[in-house]
C-alpha positions in Angstrom: 98.8 -5.6 19.7 97.6 -5.6 16.5 98.7 -2.8 14.6 95.6 -1.4 13.4 94.0 -1.8 16.8 97.2 0.3 18.1 97.0 2.6 15.7 93.1 3.0 16.5 94.1 3.3 20.6 96.3 6.3 19.5 94.4 8.1 17.4 92.0 8.8 20.5 94.2 8.4 23.2 96.5 11.1 22.1 94.0 13.8 22.8 93.7 12.8 26.6 97.1 12.8 28.1 96.1 16.5 29.4 93.1 18.0 28.8 91.0 20.8 30.7 88.0 18.7 30.4 89.0 16.5 33.4 88.6 19.5 35.6 85.6 20.4 34.0 83.7 17.3 34.5 84.3 17.3 38.4 81.5 19.7 38.4 78.4 18.7 40.0 76.3 19.4 36.7 78.1 17.3 34.7 78.5 14.9 37.0 74.6 15.0 38.0 74.2 14.1 34.2 75.4 10.2 35.4 74.7 9.9 39.5 71.1 12.1 39.8 67.8 10.5 39.4 67.0 12.0 35.7 64.2 10.7 33.5 66.3 11.6 30.4 69.8 10.3 32.0 69.4 6.5 32.9 72.8 5.9 34.0 72.1 5.9 37.9 68.8 3.4 37.1 71.0 1.0 35.0 73.9 1.4 37.5 72.0 0.4 40.2 71.5 -3.2 38.7 75.3 -4.1 38.6 76.4 -6.4 41.2 79.5 -4.3 42.4 81.3 -7.2 44.3 84.6 -7.1 41.5 83.9 -4.1 39.4 85.9 -2.4 36.5 85.3 1.0 35.7 87.0 1.4 32.0 88.9 4.9 30.7 88.6 5.7 34.5 90.4 9.4 33.3 91.2 11.4 36.7 88.4 9.3 38.8 85.3 11.5 39.1 82.9 8.2 38.6 85.3 5.8 40.6 84.8 8.5 43.3 81.3 7.9 43.7 81.5 4.0 43.4 84.6 3.6 45.7 82.6 2.7 49.0 80.3 0.7 47.3 82.2 -1.8 45.4 83.9 -4.8 47.3 86.5 -4.2 44.6 87.6 -1.9 42.3 89.6 -1.9 39.5 90.3 1.1 37.5 91.8 1.2 33.7 93.1 3.5 31.3 95.5 3.3 28.2 96.8 6.7 29.1 99.4 6.6 31.8 99.1 9.9 33.3 95.4 9.6 34.2 96.4 5.7 35.9 99.0 7.9 37.8 96.7 10.5 39.4 94.1 7.9 40.4 96.8 6.1 42.1 97.5 9.4 44.0 94.0 10.2 44.3 92.8 7.1 45.7 95.9 6.5 47.9 95.6 4.3 51.1 92.0 3.0 49.5 92.3 -0.9 50.1 89.6 -1.6 47.5 91.1 0.1 44.6 93.4 -1.3 42.1 94.7 0.9 39.1 95.8 -0.5 35.9 97.4 0.7 32.9 95.8 -1.6 29.9 96.4 -1.8 26.3 93.5 0.4 24.9 91.6 -2.3 23.4 90.6 -5.3 26.2 91.1 -5.9 29.5 93.8 -7.8 30.3 95.5 -8.6 32.4 92.2 -9.7 34.4 91.6 -13.1 34.2 88.8 -14.6 32.5 85.6 -14.7 34.2 86.9 -12.8 36.9 84.5 -9.5 37.1 80.9 -9.0 38.0 80.6 -5.5 36.5 81.9 -3.3 33.7 81.1 0.3 33.5 82.4 3.1 30.9 81.0 6.5 31.0 81.8 9.5 28.7 84.7 7.8 27.1 83.7 4.8 24.5 81.7 7.4 23.2 85.1 8.5 21.5 86.4 5.1 20.5 87.2 4.2 17.1 84.8 1.2 15.8 87.3 -1.6 15.8 88.2 -0.8 19.8 84.5 -0.9 20.5 84.0 -3.9 19.1 87.3 -5.6 20.7 86.3 -4.4 23.8 83.0 -5.8 23.6 84.5 -9.0 22.9 86.7 -9.2 25.8 83.7 -8.3 28.0 82.2 -11.9 27.2 85.8 -12.9 28.3 86.4 -11.2 31.6 82.7 -11.3 32.9 81.8 -14.1 35.2 78.6 -15.7 34.4 75.5 -13.5 35.3 78.2 -10.4 35.3 76.8 -7.3 33.5 78.2 -4.3 31.4 77.0 -0.7 31.2 78.5 1.0 28.3 77.8 4.9 27.1 78.6 4.7 24.0 78.3 6.5 20.8 75.0 6.6 18.4 76.2 8.5 15.5 76.4 6.9 12.3 76.7 9.6 10.1 80.4 10.8 8.5 81.8 7.3 8.0 85.8 8.0 8.4 85.7 11.0 9.9 88.2 11.9 12.8 85.7 12.0 16.0 87.0 15.5 16.7 85.1 17.0 13.9 81.8 15.2 14.7 79.2 16.6 17.3 80.2 16.2 20.9 83.1 14.2 19.5 81.4 11.0 19.1 82.8 8.5 17.0 81.2 6.2 14.4 78.9 3.9 16.2 75.1 2.9 16.2 73.2 1.4 18.6 72.3 -1.5 16.2 76.1 -2.3 15.2 76.9 -2.4 18.9 74.1 -4.7 19.9 74.6 -6.9 16.9 78.2 -7.2 18.3 77.5 -7.7 21.5 74.7 -11.0 20.8 77.4 -12.0 18.8 80.0 -12.0 21.4 77.4 -14.1 23.2 76.3 -11.4 25.4 72.6 -10.8 26.3 71.1 -7.4 25.6 69.3 -6.2 28.8 68.3 -2.7 27.8 69.8 0.0 25.6 68.7 3.7 25.6 69.3 6.4 22.7 69.8 10.0 24.1 70.3 13.3 23.1 74.0 15.1 24.5 75.3 17.8 22.2 73.5 16.8 19.3 70.0 14.9 18.6 70.3 11.1 19.5 74.0 10.7 19.2 74.4 8.9 22.3 73.5 5.4 23.6 73.8 3.5 27.1 73.5 -0.5 26.9 73.4 -2.5 29.6 74.8 -6.1 28.6 74.9 -9.7 30.4 76.9 -12.8 30.6 74.6 -15.7 30.5 74.5 -17.5 33.6 76.2 -20.8 33.0 75.4 -24.3 34.6 78.6 -23.4 37.1 76.9 -20.5 38.3 78.1 -16.9 39.2 81.8 -16.0 40.6 
């Protein structure tokens, strides 16, 4: 791993080996923000546009969102850089034949092959990622998505406080903006289908962006 990326991954990952957040996040009101039909939270509306044939959840944590998807996806790959989270998910989804749990490097979707995924989603995690890690994931999104595949990313829109540690920012949001994220996505060859700025713990700190891999002449996966 690139030493700079390794440091960036570790700065965030070290806070998530054990946290009371995981239990709190299983509560109905926390989950409803993502899976309820709320006009101020477009997660479900945009998620319903994904082709779940070969789905990846990035930064799965303890699997609260995966539990909402496991019966919908033909294949569901759960990825996290924190070993404790992958171990938890292996236990939680033990015996579920369409689920694969992978400990990844914290900045890419490897070892997944090129053009092998129809959908990626990441909720309430990328908002904490370091800037260079987000850019790395965007580039690898373009690699791993099949033609016409989509990625739905919940990311930070907090461009204030450059250089600050994310734990010192509102809602633990790291440095990023909607404009920077969409610029990186388009430079990586991805189409922006929709991008919505949202209030969270502070006004307009969050963004939900839906990206698509351009459909090639070779067609879909």
